[in-house]
C-alpha positions in Angstrom: -8.1 -12.9 3.5 -9.8 -10.5 1.2 -8.1 -9.1 -1.9 -8.2 -5.7 -0.3 -6.3 -7.0 2.7 -3.7 -8.7 0.5 -3.3 -5.5 -1.5 -2.7 -3.6 1.8 -0.1 -6.2 2.9 1.9 -5.6 -0.3 2.0 -1.8 0.2 4.8 -2.3 2.8 7.2 -3.3 0.0 6.5 -0.3 -2.2 6.5 2.1 0.8 9.8 0.9 2.3 8.3 -0.7 5.4 5.3 1.6 5.9 1.9 0.1 5.9 -0.8 2.2 4.2 -4.4 1.0 4.7 -6.2 0.9 1.4 -9.5 2.8 1.0 -12.0 3.1 -1.8 -13.2 6.7 -1.4 -10.8 9.6 -1.0 -13.4 12.3 -0.5 -17.0 13.3 -1.2 -18.0 16.8 -2.1 -21.5 18.3 -2.3 -22.8 20.1 -5.4 -21.6 23.4 -3.9 -18.1 22.0 -3.5 -18.0 21.7 0.3 -16.4 18.6 1.7 -18.9 16.1 3.1 -16.3 13.3 3.7 -12.5 13.3 3.6 -10.7 10.0 4.3 -7.9 10.0 6.8 -5.1 7.8 5.5 -3.7 5.3 8.0 0.1 4.8 7.9 2.4 3.0 10.3 5.9 1.5 10.2 5.8 -2.3 10.2 9.1 -3.4 8.7 12.7 -2.3 8.7 13.4 -0.6 5.3 16.4 -2.9 4.9 14.1 -5.9 5.0 11.8 -4.4 2.5 14.7 -3.7 0.1 15.7 -7.4 0.2 12.2 -8.5 -0.4 11.9 -6.1 -3.3 15.1 -7.6 -4.8 13.8 -11.2 -4.3 10.5 -10.3 -6.0 12.3 -8.6 -8.9 14.7 -11.5 -9.4 11.9 -13.9 -9.9 10.6 -11.8 -12.8 14.1 -11.2 -14.2 15.1 -14.9 -14.1 12.0 -16.1 -15.8 10.7 -18.3 -13.0 7.7 -16.2 -12.3 
């Protein structure tokens, strides 16, 4: 896996079960201000929000307890 794929995988926990595909460039504008490129964000539900809540709690507890 690439670091970008791993970062994308962790977005599901911050977004309550919704995967957001990471991208480098948001938009490109010409010198006159017209849009030459505009990214289209990709979002899809991949996990139940209850599962992501539990995973968030587990990740936080590791940091709180000092075992991280």
